[in-house]
C-alpha positions as CSV (number, residue, x, y, z in Angstrom):
1,M,-24.2,32.1,-29.5
2,A,-27.3,30.0,-29.3
3,A,-27.6,29.9,-33.0
4,M,-24.1,28.5,-33.2
5,R,-25.0,25.7,-30.9
6,T,-28.5,24.7,-31.9
7,G,-28.8,26.1,-35.4
8,I,-31.9,28.0,-34.4
9,S,-32.1,31.8,-34.5
10,R,-34.6,33.6,-32.3
11,D,-35.8,35.4,-35.4
12,L,-36.7,32.1,-37.0
13,I,-38.9,30.8,-34.2
14,F,-42.5,31.6,-34.9
15,H,-45.3,31.7,-32.4
16,P,-48.4,29.5,-33.3
17,G,-50.3,32.7,-33.6
18,V,-48.6,33.3,-36.9
19,T,-50.1,30.1,-38.3
20,I,-53.6,31.2,-37.1
21,A,-53.1,34.5,-38.9
22,E,-52.1,32.7,-42.1
23,I,-55.1,30.4,-42.1
24,L,-57.5,33.3,-41.4
25,E,-56.0,35.2,-44.4
26,E,-56.3,32.1,-46.6
27,R,-59.9,31.6,-45.7
28,D,-60.8,35.3,-45.5
29,I,-61.9,35.1,-41.9
30,S,-61.6,38.1,-39.6
31,Q,-60.2,37.9,-36.1
32,I,-63.7,39.0,-34.8
33,E,-65.3,36.1,-36.7
34,L,-62.8,33.7,-35.2
35,A,-63.5,35.1,-31.7
36,N,-67.2,34.6,-32.2
37,T,-66.9,31.0,-33.4
38,T,-64.4,30.0,-30.7
39,G,-66.2,31.8,-27.8
40,V,-63.3,34.1,-26.8
41,S,-62.9,37.8,-27.0
42,P,-61.4,39.6,-30.0
43,T,-58.7,40.8,-27.7
44,F,-57.7,37.3,-26.8
45,V,-57.5,36.3,-30.4
46,S,-55.4,39.4,-31.2
47,N,-53.0,38.5,-28.3
48,V,-52.6,34.9,-29.5
49,I,-51.9,36.0,-33.1
50,S,-49.4,38.6,-31.9
51,G,-47.7,36.1,-29.7
52,K,-48.7,37.7,-26.4
53,K,-50.8,34.7,-25.4
54,N,-50.3,31.0,-25.9
55,I,-52.7,28.4,-27.2
56,S,-54.3,26.7,-24.3
57,A,-55.9,23.2,-24.4
58,N,-59.4,24.8,-24.3
59,F,-58.5,27.2,-27.1
60,A,-57.0,24.3,-29.2
61,Q,-60.3,22.4,-28.8
62,A,-62.2,25.6,-29.9
63,L,-60.0,26.0,-32.9
64,E,-60.7,22.4,-33.9
65,Y,-64.4,23.1,-34.0
66,A,-64.1,26.6,-35.6
67,L,-61.4,25.7,-38.3
68,G,-61.6,22.0,-38.6
69,I,-58.0,21.5,-37.7
70,P,-57.3,18.9,-34.9
71,K,-56.5,20.2,-31.5
72,S,-53.4,18.0,-31.4
73,F,-52.0,20.1,-34.3
74,W,-52.4,23.3,-32.2
75,L,-51.1,21.7,-29.0
76,N,-48.0,20.3,-30.8
77,L,-47.4,23.6,-32.5
78,Q,-47.4,25.3,-29.1
79,A,-45.2,22.7,-27.5
80,N,-42.6,22.8,-30.3
81,Y,-42.5,26.6,-30.0
82,D,-42.0,26.5,-26.2
83,A,-39.2,23.9,-26.6
84,E,-37.4,25.9,-29.3
85,L,-37.7,29.1,-27.3
86,L,-36.4,27.4,-24.2
87,E,-33.4,26.1,-26.1
88,V,-32.6,29.5,-27.6
89,N,-32.9,31.1,-24.2
90,E,-31.0,28.4,-22.3
91,L,-27.6,30.1,-22.6
92,Q,-29.1,33.0,-20.6
93,T,-29.6,30.7,-17.6
94,I,-25.9,30.2,-17.2
95,T,-24.6,31.7,-14.0
96,S,-21.2,33.2,-13.2
97,D,-20.8,30.4,-10.6
98,E,-21.3,27.8,-13.3
99,R,-18.6,29.4,-15.4
100,I,-16.2,29.1,-12.5
101,V,-17.2,25.4,-12.0
102,R,-16.7,24.8,-15.7
103,E,-13.1,25.7,-15.3
104,E,-12.7,23.3,-12.4
105,L,-14.2,20.5,-14.5
106,K,-11.7,20.8,-17.4
107,D,-10.4,17.3,-17.0
108,I,-13.9,15.8,-16.8
109,V,-14.8,17.8,-19.9
110,K,-11.8,16.4,-21.8
111,Y,-12.8,12.9,-20.7
112,L,-16.5,13.3,-21.7
113,R,-15.4,14.7,-25.0
114,S,-13.0,11.8,-25.7
115,T,-15.9,9.3,-25.0
116,D,-18.4,11.3,-27.1
117,L,-20.6,11.9,-24.2
118,I,-20.5,15.6,-24.9
119,P,-19.7,17.4,-28.2
120,S,-16.1,18.1,-28.9
121,H,-16.4,21.5,-30.6
122,E,-18.2,23.8,-28.3
123,N,-17.4,27.1,-26.7
124,K,-17.3,27.2,-22.9
125,D,-20.9,28.3,-22.4
126,A,-22.3,25.7,-24.7
127,S,-20.2,23.1,-23.0
128,I,-21.9,24.1,-19.7
129,L,-25.2,23.1,-21.2
130,S,-23.8,19.8,-22.4
131,L,-22.4,19.1,-19.0
132,R,-25.8,19.8,-17.4
133,K,-27.3,17.1,-19.6
134,A,-24.4,14.6,-19.3
135,L,-24.4,14.9,-15.5
136,K,-28.2,15.3,-15.2
137,I,-28.0,18.4,-13.1
138,S,-29.7,21.7,-13.6
139,N,-26.8,23.9,-12.4
140,L,-23.2,22.9,-12.2
141,A,-22.7,24.9,-9.1
142,N,-25.0,22.3,-7.3
143,L,-22.5,19.5,-7.9
144,G,-21.1,19.8,-4.4
145,S,-24.4,18.9,-2.9
146,V,-24.4,15.6,-4.8
147,I,-21.9,14.2,-2.3
148,P,-23.9,12.4,0.4
149,V,-23.5,14.0,3.8
150,G,-21.2,11.9,6.0
151,S,-20.2,9.5,3.2
152,F,-16.9,11.1,2.5
153,K,-14.2,12.1,5.0
154,F,-11.8,14.7,3.7
155,S,-8.2,13.9,4.7
156,N,-6.0,16.8,5.7
157,N,-3.6,16.0,2.8
158,S,-6.2,15.5,0.1
159,N,-6.6,18.1,-2.6
160,T,-10.4,17.6,-2.9
161,N,-12.6,19.7,-5.2
162,T,-16.2,19.2,-4.2
163,H,-17.4,20.0,-7.7
164,V,-15.1,17.6,-9.4
165,L,-16.0,14.9,-6.8
166,G,-19.7,15.6,-7.3
167,A,-19.3,15.3,-11.0
168,W,-17.5,12.0,-10.6
169,V,-20.2,10.7,-8.3
170,R,-22.9,11.7,-10.8
171,M,-21.1,9.8,-13.6
172,C,-21.0,6.7,-11.3
173,Q,-24.7,7.1,-10.4
174,I,-25.8,7.6,-14.0
175,A,-23.7,4.6,-15.2
176,G,-25.4,2.5,-12.5
177,E,-28.8,3.6,-13.6
178,N,-28.2,2.2,-17.0
179,R,-27.3,-1.3,-15.7
180,T,-29.5,-3.9,-14.1
181,I,-28.4,-6.6,-11.8
182,H,-30.9,-9.4,-11.4
183,S,-29.6,-10.8,-8.1
184,A,-29.5,-9.3,-4.6
185,F,-26.3,-9.5,-2.6
186,D,-26.2,-12.3,0.0
187,R,-23.3,-12.0,2.5
188,K,-23.5,-15.7,3.1
189,Q,-22.4,-16.3,-0.4
190,S,-19.2,-14.1,-0.1
191,G,-17.0,-17.2,0.2
192,K,-18.1,-18.5,-3.2
193,L,-17.7,-15.0,-4.6
194,I,-14.1,-14.8,-3.4
195,D,-13.3,-18.2,-4.9
196,E,-14.6,-17.2,-8.3
197,L,-12.8,-13.9,-8.2
198,K,-9.5,-15.5,-7.5
199,T,-10.0,-17.9,-10.4
200,A,-10.6,-14.9,-12.7
201,M,-7.1,-13.8,-11.8
202,F,-5.8,-16.4,-14.2
203,E,-7.9,-15.1,-17.2
204,K,-6.1,-13.4,-20.1
205,D,-5.7,-9.6,-19.4
206,T,-8.2,-8.6,-22.0
207,D,-10.9,-10.9,-20.6
208,I,-10.6,-10.1,-16.9
209,Q,-12.9,-7.1,-16.8
210,K,-15.8,-8.9,-18.5
211,Q,-15.2,-11.9,-16.3
212,L,-15.3,-9.8,-13.2
213,K,-18.5,-8.0,-14.2
214,D,-20.2,-11.3,-14.8
215,I,-19.0,-12.9,-11.6
216,F,-20.0,-9.9,-9.5
217,A,-23.4,-9.7,-11.2
218,K,-24.2,-13.2,-10.2
219,Y,-23.7,-12.2,-6.5
220,G,-25.7,-9.0,-6.7
221,I,-22.9,-6.4,-7.3
222,D,-22.8,-4.1,-10.2
223,Y,-19.0,-3.8,-10.7
224,S,-17.1,-1.4,-12.9
225,L,-13.9,0.5,-13.3
226,A,-13.9,4.3,-13.4
227,R,-11.5,7.0,-14.5
228,S,-10.0,9.0,-11.6
229,F,-9.6,12.7,-11.8
230,P,-7.5,15.3,-9.9
231,G,-9.7,16.8,-7.2
232,A,-11.6,13.5,-6.6
233,P,-9.2,11.4,-4.6
234,V,-11.5,8.5,-4.3
235,Q,-10.3,4.9,-4.2
236,G,-13.8,3.4,-4.6
237,Y,-17.5,4.1,-4.7
238,V,-20.1,1.8,-3.2
239,S,-23.8,2.3,-3.0
240,T,-27.0,0.4,-2.6
241,K,-29.4,0.2,-5.5
242,S,-33.2,0.1,-5.3
243,D,-33.3,-3.6,-6.5
244,G,-31.3,-4.8,-3.5
245,S,-28.0,-5.0,-5.3
246,Y,-24.8,-3.0,-4.8
247,Q,-23.0,-0.8,-7.2
248,M,-19.2,-1.0,-6.7
249,V,-16.9,1.3,-8.7
250,L,-13.2,0.9,-8.5
251,T,-10.6,3.5,-9.3
252,I,-7.0,2.6,-10.0
253,Q,-3.9,4.6,-8.8
254,N,-1.4,2.5,-10.8
255,T,-1.3,-0.3,-13.3
256,F,0.2,-3.1,-11.2
257,A,-1.9,-6.2,-11.1
258,D,-1.2,-6.8,-7.4
259,E,-2.5,-3.3,-6.4
260,F,-5.6,-3.8,-8.6
261,W,-6.5,-7.1,-6.9
262,F,-5.9,-5.8,-3.4
263,S,-8.1,-2.7,-4.2
264,L,-10.8,-4.9,-5.6
265,F,-11.0,-7.1,-2.5
266,H,-10.6,-4.1,-0.3
267,E,-13.8,-2.5,-1.8
268,L,-15.6,-5.8,-1.6
269,G,-14.6,-5.8,2.1
270,H,-16.6,-2.6,2.6
271,I,-19.7,-4.4,1.4
272,V,-19.2,-7.7,3.3
273,N,-18.3,-5.7,6.4
274,G,-21.6,-3.8,6.3
275,D,-20.0,-0.4,5.8
276,I,-22.9,0.6,3.4
277,S,-26.4,0.8,4.8
278,K,-29.5,0.3,2.7
279,K,-29.8,3.9,1.7
280,A,-26.2,5.1,1.9
281,T,-23.3,5.8,-0.4
282,F,-19.7,5.1,0.6
283,L,-16.9,7.0,-1.0
284,D,-13.6,5.4,0.0
285,E,-10.8,7.8,0.4
286,G,-8.9,5.7,3.0
287,T,-9.3,8.2,5.9
288,D,-11.6,6.2,8.2
289,S,-9.1,4.2,10.1
290,S,-11.4,1.5,11.5
291,K,-13.3,0.8,8.3
292,E,-10.1,0.9,6.2
293,T,-8.2,-1.4,8.5
294,A,-11.1,-3.8,8.5
295,A,-11.3,-3.7,4.7
296,D,-7.6,-4.2,4.4
297,D,-7.7,-7.2,6.7
298,F,-10.6,-8.6,4.6
299,A,-8.6,-8.2,1.4
300,K,-5.5,-9.8,2.9
301,N,-7.4,-12.9,4.2
302,A,-9.5,-13.2,1.1
303,L,-6.4,-13.3,-1.1
304,L,-4.3,-15.5,1.2
305,Q,-5.8,-17.7,3.9
306,E,-4.6,-16.3,7.2
307,Q,-3.3,-19.4,8.9
308,A,-1.7,-20.8,5.8
309,Y,0.1,-17.5,5.2
310,F,1.4,-17.4,8.8
311,E,2.7,-21.0,8.3
312,F,4.3,-20.0,5.0
313,I,6.2,-17.0,6.4
314,S,7.2,-19.0,9.5
315,R,9.3,-21.2,7.3
316,C,11.3,-18.2,6.2
317,D,11.7,-19.7,2.7
318,F,11.1,-16.8,0.3
319,T,12.7,-18.3,-2.8
320,L,10.8,-18.0,-6.0
321,A,10.1,-21.7,-6.1
322,S,8.6,-21.5,-2.6
323,I,6.5,-18.5,-3.5
324,K,5.1,-20.1,-6.6
325,A,4.3,-23.3,-4.7
326,F,2.4,-21.4,-2.0
327,S,0.6,-19.3,-4.7
328,N,-0.6,-22.5,-6.3
329,E,-1.9,-23.8,-3.0
330,Q,-3.9,-20.5,-2.5
331,N,-5.1,-20.4,-6.2
332,I,-3.6,-17.0,-6.8
333,K,-0.9,-15.5,-8.9
334,P,2.6,-15.2,-7.4
335,F,2.5,-11.4,-7.6
336,V,0.0,-11.3,-4.8
337,V,2.3,-13.1,-2.4
338,I,5.3,-11.0,-3.6
339,D,3.4,-7.8,-3.0
340,R,2.4,-8.8,0.6
341,L,5.9,-10.0,1.4
342,Q,7.3,-6.6,0.2
343,K,4.8,-4.6,2.1
344,E,5.5,-6.5,5.3
345,G,9.2,-6.2,4.9
346,Q,9.8,-10.0,4.5
347,I,11.6,-9.3,1.2
348,A,13.1,-6.2,-0.3
349,N,10.8,-3.9,-2.2
350,T,12.7,-4.8,-5.4
351,G,12.6,-8.5,-4.7
352,F,11.1,-10.5,-7.6
353,S,9.7,-7.2,-9.0
354,N,10.1,-8.6,-12.5
355,Y,7.3,-11.0,-11.6
356,K,4.9,-8.2,-10.7
357,T,2.4,-8.0,-13.6
358,V,1.4,-4.7,-15.2
359,Y,-2.1,-4.5,-16.7
360,D,-2.1,-2.3,-19.8
361,W,-5.8,-2.0,-19.8
362,L,-5.7,-0.2,-16.5
363,K,-4.2,2.8,-18.3
364,T,-7.5,3.6,-19.8
365,T,-8.9,4.4,-16.3
366,K,-6.2,6.9,-15.4
């Protein structure tokens, strides 16, 4: 099985002692002579040549003097042997628990294969080793411990799999490690951030994500979209980074633009409201009523100025022309106003639904 994965057979891995034996034969030097010139016992030399002992740094230095071959050659030879042997024996480290977890991660495996993050054609045991490397974890059974204690509240109705959720968190963390934000978040600048985000709403669909990444980066937030998976019912992931910035990952439940923008401002609300401490990670599942209500209120007021919205609905004029005029005043798209009016029962759920934009690019995150 290992040979299928790595191309290396155990029978083709040679201990450095084989090279010593070949050199001794070429130079007509006995093992006893080598022992005398290197200052070790004949038994030690015999054990190295037979593969029972490894070449230590001291013995590599002695071989350099005795045979005129640099110690670096011997140390590299030993290191390569150790690495190849470890790779061949790696499959033997797979536990029965990992094989169970591997079955739970089938959707994540499919996604990682589709994005070329792990090889496409591997048997299940080989894929476990690839998953270890992709998720940077020594044993898949440990994925449940990746979820920070107290950061995620499991709802009674959620079908949460801790291994899937742990794998999702690791993917977020690893992605964040590969990106650098050169600004620290300043809550006092949140008003300017909100204004820029609302302006981005008017960008072409294909340009929005790049625009959002750039805007958030200016204000100390590493923003990205992430694929959601069954078993990891997370709406968002927010954490602090060592450089003082935040990482904010948004998952999408559907492809409607109004839901996307509300979710985006909702997750921003968790940051502005101080739901994430300096060393904490926040996984948003929507079960902490106080924090979720506060984040919802933040999103509503960020999208539509509170007093202006109350004045708008007090007029009870919910014609399309009125909605468009109010949207222009608030510098947002009409679908934001329509969505809120529908949720609050001011208009029917089907009212003006043909003006609710669908983002095709959100399908890639589902």
